[in-house]
C-alpha positions as CSV (number, residue, x, y, z in Angstrom):
1,X,-32.9,3.6,-9.7
2,X,-31.8,7.2,-9.3
3,X,-31.7,10.0,-11.9
4,X,-28.6,12.2,-12.0
5,X,-27.1,14.7,-14.3
6,X,-24.3,13.5,-16.6
7,X,-21.1,15.4,-17.6
8,X,-19.4,13.7,-20.6
9,X,-15.7,14.5,-20.7
10,X,-12.5,13.3,-22.3
11,X,-11.2,12.0,-19.0
12,X,-12.0,9.2,-16.6
13,X,-12.5,9.9,-12.9
14,X,-11.7,7.0,-10.6
15,X,-13.3,6.5,-7.2
16,X,-11.2,8.4,-4.6
17,X,-9.5,10.4,-7.3
18,X,-9.6,14.2,-7.2
19,X,-9.3,16.3,-10.4
20,X,-9.8,20.0,-11.2
21,X,-12.5,20.9,-13.7
22,X,-13.1,24.2,-15.6
23,X,-16.8,24.7,-16.2
24,X,-17.7,27.1,-19.0
25,X,-20.7,25.8,-20.9
26,X,-24.0,27.2,-19.7
27,X,-25.7,23.7,-19.3
28,X,-22.8,22.4,-17.2
29,X,-22.6,25.7,-15.2
30,X,-26.3,24.9,-14.3
31,X,-25.6,21.3,-13.4
32,X,-22.5,22.0,-11.3
33,X,-24.2,25.0,-9.7
34,X,-27.1,22.8,-8.6
35,X,-24.8,20.2,-7.2
36,X,-22.9,22.8,-5.2
37,X,-26.2,24.3,-3.8
38,X,-27.7,21.0,-3.0
39,X,-24.5,19.2,-2.0
40,X,-25.5,16.6,-4.7
41,X,-23.4,14.4,-7.0
42,X,-23.3,14.3,-10.8
43,X,-22.1,11.5,-13.1
44,X,-18.8,11.9,-14.9
45,X,-18.6,9.7,-18.0
46,X,-15.8,9.2,-20.5
47,X,-16.5,10.5,-24.0
48,X,-14.3,10.3,-27.1
49,X,-14.7,9.7,-30.8
50,X,-16.2,6.3,-30.1
51,X,-19.0,7.9,-28.1
52,X,-20.0,8.1,-24.4
53,X,-19.4,5.1,-22.1
54,X,-22.1,3.5,-20.1
55,X,-20.0,3.1,-16.9
56,X,-19.0,6.3,-15.1
57,X,-18.2,7.6,-11.6
58,X,-20.3,9.8,-9.4
59,X,-18.5,13.0,-8.7
60,X,-18.8,15.3,-5.7
61,X,-17.6,19.0,-5.8
62,X,-15.2,19.0,-2.9
63,X,-14.0,22.6,-3.4
64,X,-14.9,25.7,-5.4
65,X,-11.6,27.1,-6.4
66,X,-12.8,30.1,-8.5
67,X,-16.2,31.7,-9.4
68,X,-15.5,34.0,-12.3
69,X,-17.5,37.1,-13.2
70,X,-19.0,35.5,-16.3
71,X,-20.3,32.5,-14.4
72,X,-17.5,30.1,-15.2
73,X,-16.2,27.9,-12.4
74,X,-13.0,26.2,-11.4
75,X,-13.8,23.3,-9.1
76,X,-12.2,20.3,-7.6
77,X,-14.2,17.1,-7.8
78,X,-13.8,13.8,-6.0
79,X,-14.7,10.4,-7.4
80,X,-17.3,8.5,-5.4
81,X,-19.1,5.2,-6.4
82,X,-19.3,3.8,-9.9
83,X,-22.5,3.5,-11.8
84,X,-24.0,2.1,-15.0
85,X,-26.3,4.2,-17.2
86,X,-29.6,2.2,-17.5
87,X,-31.7,4.8,-19.4
88,X,-31.1,8.3,-20.7
89,X,-33.9,10.8,-19.6
90,X,-35.0,14.2,-20.9
91,X,-36.2,17.5,-19.7
92,X,-33.0,19.4,-18.7
93,X,-30.5,21.5,-20.6
94,X,-27.8,18.9,-19.6
95,X,-27.9,15.1,-20.2
96,X,-29.7,13.1,-17.4
97,X,-29.9,9.4,-16.9
98,X,-31.3,6.7,-14.6
99,X,-28.3,4.9,-13.1
100,X,-27.6,1.8,-11.1
101,X,-24.5,1.4,-8.8
102,X,-21.9,-1.2,-9.7
103,X,-20.8,-3.7,-7.1
104,X,-17.8,-6.0,-7.2
105,X,-18.3,-9.7,-7.6
106,X,-15.6,-10.8,-5.3
107,X,-12.9,-10.0,-2.8
108,X,-9.2,-10.1,-3.5
109,X,-6.3,-12.3,-2.5
110,X,-3.5,-10.7,-0.5
111,X,-0.8,-11.4,-3.1
112,X,-2.6,-9.3,-5.7
113,X,-2.6,-6.3,-3.3
114,X,1.0,-6.9,-2.3
115,X,2.2,-7.0,-5.9
116,X,0.3,-3.8,-6.8
117,X,1.6,-2.0,-3.7
118,X,5.2,-3.1,-4.4
119,X,4.9,-1.7,-8.0
120,X,3.5,1.5,-6.6
121,X,6.4,1.9,-4.1
122,X,9.0,1.2,-6.7
123,X,7.6,3.8,-9.0
124,X,7.3,6.4,-6.2
125,X,10.9,5.8,-5.2
126,X,12.1,6.2,-8.8
127,X,10.1,9.4,-9.2
128,X,11.4,10.7,-5.8
129,X,7.8,11.0,-4.5
130,X,6.7,10.3,-1.0
131,X,3.0,9.4,-1.1
132,X,1.1,8.1,1.9
133,X,1.7,4.4,2.5
134,X,-1.2,2.5,0.9
135,X,-3.5,0.4,3.0
136,X,-3.3,-3.1,1.5
137,X,-6.6,-4.1,3.2
138,X,-8.6,-1.4,1.5
139,X,-11.4,-2.7,-0.7
140,X,-10.7,0.1,-3.2
141,X,-6.9,-0.3,-3.2
142,X,-6.7,-0.6,-7.0
143,X,-8.5,2.8,-7.4
144,X,-6.5,4.4,-4.7
145,X,-3.2,3.5,-6.3
146,X,-4.2,4.3,-9.9
147,X,-5.7,7.6,-8.8
148,X,-2.2,8.8,-7.8
149,X,-0.5,8.2,-11.2
150,X,-1.0,9.7,-14.7
151,X,-2.6,6.8,-16.7
152,X,-4.2,6.7,-20.2
153,X,-8.0,7.3,-20.1
154,X,-8.6,3.9,-21.8
155,X,-6.7,2.0,-19.1
156,X,-8.6,3.9,-16.4
157,X,-11.9,3.1,-18.1
158,X,-10.9,-0.6,-18.1
159,X,-10.3,-0.4,-14.4
160,X,-13.7,1.3,-13.9
161,X,-15.6,-1.3,-15.8
162,X,-14.0,-4.3,-14.0
163,X,-16.0,-5.9,-11.3
164,X,-13.1,-7.8,-9.8
165,X,-10.7,-6.2,-7.4
166,X,-8.0,-8.9,-7.9
167,X,-8.2,-8.3,-11.7
168,X,-7.9,-4.6,-11.2
169,X,-4.9,-5.0,-8.9
170,X,-3.1,-7.1,-11.5
171,X,-3.9,-4.5,-14.1
172,X,-2.7,-1.7,-11.9
173,X,0.6,-3.5,-11.1
174,X,1.1,-3.9,-14.9
175,X,0.3,-0.3,-15.6
176,X,2.6,1.0,-12.8
177,X,5.5,-1.3,-14.0
178,X,5.0,0.1,-17.5
179,X,5.1,3.7,-16.3
180,X,8.3,2.9,-14.3
181,X,10.0,1.2,-17.3
182,X,9.1,4.3,-19.5
183,X,10.5,6.6,-16.8
184,X,13.8,4.6,-16.6
185,X,14.1,4.6,-20.4
186,X,13.5,8.3,-20.6
187,X,16.1,9.0,-18.0
188,X,18.7,6.8,-19.8
189,X,18.0,8.6,-23.1
190,X,18.4,12.0,-21.4
191,X,21.7,10.9,-19.9
192,X,22.9,9.6,-23.2
193,X,21.9,12.9,-24.9
194,X,23.8,14.9,-22.3
195,X,26.9,12.8,-22.8
196,X,26.7,13.1,-26.6
197,X,26.1,16.8,-26.2
198,X,29.2,17.3,-24.1
199,X,31.3,15.3,-26.6
200,X,30.1,17.5,-29.5
201,X,30.9,20.8,-27.7
């Protein structure tokens, strides 16, 4: 079991996902500073009004964007492997814990991957985006697809806690289809509003 520093935040970081963070609290400036100096990882865990989750993602600082005069930092972090908090520990200004990695229970059938990739391509086409073509054989395909789309933190945490790649791929396909439906409905409403506006003027 390994001890790492934890950073509770109101967001979920998926494996392979890259997100910018603004570091302003002294204890987290200390944590992130150590991770930069030692090329070490910290644990990012989702926290909201229901508390801090036990399953999180190891994060690596891939880029320091800004070091401000007052010590604040703007960094880009990348999600690595998942972990479960086994025991909180003491002794530092920031939260620390002993953690264990989370392994998947099984592999995934090809049809689950194909469906998720199909949903991803349909959404990308609708949004006019041109992402890299996904590798359907990737063992982390579910995370790689979900990391490229804005999803609710609760849905991302559900993905993080699942130990079945086929289950995650099915959920990702559903989430991507839902985003696509919302985008279509929003565009139709906007078009209708434009037509109504032109009739009124």
